[in-house]
C-alpha positions as CSV (number, residue, x, y, z in Angstrom):
1,X,48.4,146.4,7.9
2,X,49.9,148.4,10.8
3,X,50.5,152.0,10.2
4,X,54.1,153.4,9.9
5,X,53.5,155.4,13.1
6,X,52.4,152.3,15.1
7,X,55.3,150.3,13.7
8,X,57.8,153.0,14.6
9,X,56.5,153.1,18.2
10,X,56.8,149.5,18.5
11,X,60.4,149.7,17.3
12,X,61.2,152.4,19.7
13,X,59.9,150.3,22.6
14,X,61.9,147.4,21.6
15,X,65.0,149.5,21.5
16,X,64.5,150.7,25.2
17,X,66.5,148.6,27.9
18,X,64.4,146.1,29.7
19,X,63.3,147.3,33.2
20,X,65.5,145.9,35.8
21,X,64.0,143.6,38.3
22,X,63.8,144.6,41.9
23,X,67.0,143.7,43.7
24,X,67.2,140.4,45.3
25,X,67.9,141.1,49.1
26,X,68.8,138.6,51.8
27,X,68.7,139.6,55.5
28,X,70.3,137.5,58.4
29,X,67.9,138.0,61.3
30,X,64.2,138.7,61.7
31,X,64.9,142.4,62.9
32,X,67.1,143.1,59.9
33,X,64.5,141.5,57.6
34,X,61.9,143.7,59.2
35,X,63.8,146.9,58.5
36,X,64.5,145.9,54.9
37,X,60.9,144.8,54.4
38,X,59.7,148.3,55.5
39,X,62.0,149.9,52.8
40,X,61.0,147.5,50.1
41,X,57.3,147.9,50.7
42,X,55.0,146.4,48.0
43,X,58.0,146.3,45.5
44,X,59.3,143.0,46.8
45,X,60.3,140.9,49.9
46,X,63.7,140.2,51.2
47,X,64.5,136.6,52.1
48,X,65.2,135.7,55.7
49,X,68.1,133.4,56.5
50,X,67.4,132.7,60.2
51,X,64.8,130.2,61.0
52,X,62.0,131.1,63.3
53,X,63.2,130.5,66.9
54,X,66.8,129.8,65.8
55,X,69.8,131.3,67.7
56,X,71.3,134.2,65.7
57,X,74.8,133.6,67.2
58,X,75.0,129.9,66.1
59,X,73.3,128.8,63.0
60,X,74.2,126.4,60.1
61,X,73.3,127.6,56.6
62,X,71.6,125.0,54.4
63,X,72.6,124.6,50.6
64,X,69.4,126.4,49.5
65,X,70.3,129.5,51.7
66,X,73.9,129.4,50.4
67,X,72.5,129.5,46.8
68,X,70.2,132.4,47.9
69,X,73.3,134.3,49.1
70,X,75.1,133.8,45.9
71,X,72.0,135.0,43.8
72,X,71.4,138.0,46.0
73,X,72.2,141.6,44.8
74,X,72.3,142.8,48.4
75,X,72.9,141.2,51.8
76,X,72.0,143.1,54.8
77,X,73.3,141.8,58.1
78,X,74.1,142.9,61.6
79,X,77.7,142.1,61.3
80,X,80.2,139.4,62.4
81,X,79.6,140.5,66.0
82,X,76.2,138.9,65.8
83,X,76.1,136.5,63.0
84,X,79.6,135.1,62.5
85,X,78.4,132.1,60.5
86,X,77.8,134.4,57.6
87,X,81.4,135.6,57.4
88,X,82.7,132.8,55.3
89,X,79.7,132.5,53.1
90,X,79.9,136.3,52.2
91,X,83.6,136.0,51.4
92,X,82.8,133.7,48.5
93,X,80.3,136.0,46.9
94,X,80.9,138.1,43.7
95,X,79.0,141.0,42.3
96,X,77.0,141.7,45.3
97,X,76.7,144.4,47.9
98,X,77.0,143.6,51.6
99,X,75.8,145.9,54.2
100,X,76.9,145.3,57.9
101,X,74.6,147.5,59.8
102,X,76.9,147.7,62.9
103,X,79.5,149.2,60.7
104,X,77.4,152.0,59.2
105,X,78.9,155.4,60.1
106,X,77.2,157.3,62.9
107,X,75.8,154.0,64.4
108,X,76.0,154.2,68.2
109,X,78.0,151.3,69.4
110,X,78.5,150.3,73.2
111,X,80.2,147.5,75.0
112,X,78.5,144.9,77.0
113,X,77.6,146.5,80.3
114,X,78.4,150.0,79.1
115,X,76.1,153.1,79.3
116,X,77.2,155.9,76.8
117,X,78.1,159.1,78.6
118,X,75.2,161.5,78.5
119,X,73.0,158.9,77.0
120,X,70.3,158.6,79.6
121,X,67.0,159.3,78.0
122,X,68.5,159.5,74.4
123,X,71.7,160.3,72.5
124,X,73.1,162.2,69.5
125,X,74.9,160.1,66.8
126,X,78.2,161.7,66.0
127,X,80.1,161.1,62.9
128,X,82.9,159.2,64.7
129,X,80.6,156.4,66.2
130,X,80.6,153.0,64.9
131,X,83.8,153.1,62.7
132,X,86.1,151.1,65.1
133,X,87.2,147.6,64.5
134,X,85.0,144.8,65.4
135,X,85.8,142.6,68.3
136,X,87.5,139.2,67.7
137,X,84.6,137.3,69.1
138,X,80.8,138.0,69.2
139,X,80.7,136.4,72.5
140,X,83.5,138.5,74.0
141,X,82.0,139.9,77.2
142,X,84.3,142.9,76.8
143,X,83.6,143.6,73.2
144,X,80.9,145.3,71.3
145,X,77.3,144.6,72.2
146,X,75.7,143.8,68.8
147,X,72.1,144.3,69.9
148,X,72.3,147.9,68.6
149,X,68.8,147.8,67.0
150,X,67.2,148.2,70.5
151,X,68.2,151.9,70.1
152,X,65.5,153.2,67.8
153,X,67.8,156.0,66.5
154,X,70.2,153.3,65.2
155,X,67.3,151.6,63.4
156,X,66.2,154.9,61.8
157,X,69.6,155.4,60.6
158,X,69.9,151.9,59.1
159,X,66.5,152.3,57.4
160,X,67.8,155.4,55.6
161,X,71.0,153.6,54.6
162,X,69.2,150.6,53.2
163,X,67.0,152.9,51.2
164,X,69.9,154.7,49.6
165,X,71.6,151.4,48.6
166,X,68.4,150.0,47.1
167,X,67.9,153.3,45.3
168,X,71.3,152.9,43.6
169,X,70.7,149.4,42.7
170,X,67.2,150.0,41.4
171,X,66.9,153.7,40.3
172,X,63.6,153.2,38.6
173,X,62.1,152.7,42.1
174,X,64.3,155.1,44.0
175,X,61.5,157.4,45.0
176,X,59.5,154.4,46.5
177,X,62.4,153.2,48.6
178,X,63.1,156.6,49.9
179,X,59.4,157.4,50.6
180,X,59.0,154.1,52.3
181,X,62.2,154.8,54.5
182,X,60.8,158.2,55.4
183,X,57.5,156.5,56.5
184,X,59.3,153.9,58.5
185,X,61.5,156.5,60.3
186,X,58.2,158.2,61.2
187,X,56.7,155.0,62.6
188,X,59.8,154.5,64.6
189,X,59.9,158.0,65.9
190,X,56.2,157.8,66.9
191,X,56.7,154.5,68.8
192,X,59.9,156.0,70.4
193,X,57.9,159.1,71.7
194,X,55.1,156.6,73.1
195,X,57.7,154.5,74.9
196,X,59.4,157.5,76.5
197,X,56.1,158.5,78.1
198,X,55.3,154.8,79.0
199,X,58.8,154.1,80.5
200,X,59.2,157.4,82.5
201,X,58.0,155.9,85.8
202,X,60.6,153.2,85.3
203,X,63.6,155.5,85.5
204,X,66.1,154.5,88.3
205,X,64.4,151.3,89.2
206,X,66.6,148.2,89.1
207,X,65.9,145.7,86.2
208,X,67.3,142.3,85.8
209,X,67.3,140.6,82.3
210,X,67.8,137.2,81.0
211,X,71.2,138.1,79.3
212,X,73.1,141.2,78.5
213,X,71.2,142.5,75.5
214,X,69.4,145.5,76.7
215,X,72.2,148.1,77.1
216,X,71.0,150.1,74.1
217,X,67.4,150.2,75.0
218,X,68.3,151.1,78.7
219,X,70.6,153.8,77.7
220,X,68.0,155.4,75.3
221,X,65.1,155.4,77.7
222,X,67.2,156.2,80.9
223,X,66.6,152.7,82.5
224,X,68.8,151.2,85.2
225,X,70.0,147.7,84.3
226,X,70.8,146.1,87.7
227,X,72.3,143.1,86.1
228,X,71.7,140.0,83.7
229,X,71.5,136.5,84.7
230,X,73.8,135.4,81.7
231,X,76.6,138.0,81.3
232,X,77.0,137.5,77.5
233,X,75.2,135.8,74.7
234,X,76.9,132.5,75.1
235,X,77.6,132.7,78.8
236,X,76.2,130.5,81.5
237,X,75.7,132.1,84.8
238,X,78.1,131.0,87.6
239,X,76.9,130.1,91.0
240,X,78.6,133.1,92.7
241,X,76.9,135.4,90.1
242,X,73.4,133.8,90.7
243,X,73.9,134.1,94.5
244,X,75.1,138.0,94.2
245,X,71.8,138.7,92.2
246,X,69.7,136.7,94.7
247,X,71.1,138.8,97.5
248,X,70.3,142.0,95.6
249,X,66.8,140.9,94.9
250,X,66.3,140.0,98.6
251,X,67.6,143.4,99.6
252,X,65.0,145.2,97.4
253,X,67.6,146.4,94.8
254,X,65.8,144.7,91.8
255,X,62.3,145.9,91.0
256,X,61.7,143.5,88.1
257,X,63.3,140.6,86.4
258,X,62.6,139.3,82.9
259,X,63.0,135.9,81.4
260,X,63.9,135.4,77.6
261,X,61.4,134.4,75.2
262,X,62.2,130.7,74.0
263,X,64.4,130.1,77.0
264,X,63.8,128.3,80.3
265,X,62.3,130.8,82.6
266,X,62.9,128.7,85.7
267,X,66.4,130.1,86.7
268,X,65.1,133.6,86.9
269,X,61.8,132.5,88.5
270,X,64.0,130.8,91.2
271,X,66.2,133.7,91.6
272,X,63.3,136.2,92.6
273,X,61.0,133.7,94.3
274,X,60.3,134.9,97.9
275,X,62.0,138.4,97.3
276,X,60.4,141.8,96.7
277,X,61.4,141.7,92.9
278,X,58.6,141.0,90.5
279,X,58.7,138.6,87.5
280,X,58.0,140.3,84.3
281,X,56.7,138.8,81.0
282,X,59.3,137.1,78.8
283,X,61.2,139.5,76.4
284,X,62.1,138.8,72.7
285,X,64.8,141.2,71.7
286,X,65.8,139.4,68.6
287,X,62.1,138.8,67.4
288,X,62.6,135.0,67.5
289,X,59.1,134.2,68.4
290,X,57.4,136.8,66.2
291,X,55.9,136.5,62.7
292,X,58.5,137.8,60.3
293,X,57.6,140.9,58.3
294,X,57.8,144.7,58.3
295,X,56.0,145.0,61.7
296,X,58.3,142.8,63.6
297,X,60.9,145.5,64.4
298,X,58.2,147.8,66.0
299,X,56.6,144.8,67.8
300,X,60.0,144.0,69.4
301,X,60.5,147.5,70.7
302,X,56.8,147.8,71.8
303,X,57.0,144.4,73.5
304,X,60.0,145.2,75.6
305,X,58.7,148.5,76.7
306,X,55.2,147.1,77.4
307,X,56.6,144.3,79.5
308,X,58.8,146.7,81.6
309,X,55.9,149.3,82.1
310,X,53.5,146.6,83.0
311,X,55.8,145.0,85.5
312,X,56.4,148.3,87.4
313,X,52.7,149.3,87.1
314,X,51.9,148.5,90.7
315,X,55.0,150.6,92.2
């Protein structure tokens, strides 16, 4: 026979509410998935919608992914500027939180081809940044550049925001989410410091990129974007544009040119062939070719910085 004290203890435990499960989180792109994974740590793993190597701007959701969205407690995505194919799917959701990172207050946003005033070598996030209306089209060359994660200060801000929402959804593990976010911010800051030193010799040297995705990275580290082969995410370069870039390369205005990972490198190879410009290693700003997980975001930043520094090392 069990003692009255033990029976009372069992009854008390049975009366307690069941411990809530760790929130089910879905992320749209590998970079967003990585930021969420850093915050969740060992508590759970977010689900990644975008297939490895897929184009973030043009993707078709499968039925299983639509079911995952409906079952999610939280969806973290860049926003309609980057993944417009998610808009309709999210409109049909109920009882779920959606976090569009580009719309987090204090996020630094720039337009394609812009360099924020006073941003060379870094910037301060003010409270009015990132609260404007999104552009009508993610491929509008004059609209918001959605590649805002390439500014590490934005990523550090977003990690804190993600942790705050997860802490609200899962208060039992709030301390772990916040601690994980703080550790992630520390890792981002350490890499940022290392990249500043590594990229200091690149300041003022003309860099040509495969497409217009590097404004945030260049502004943060004081780099000079001399141009992009494709002027927008969905734009094909015109003959006149290519000829103008070729002329600049021949004149010595371009120090290095970088193809895009997963894209045909021959257009950029042809553009700089026979000119003083050097051909750098392919860049992967969206983490398409990397292994998904918590380390992907840092690998993306480090890969871009290393490729630029290595290309210019002989100057």
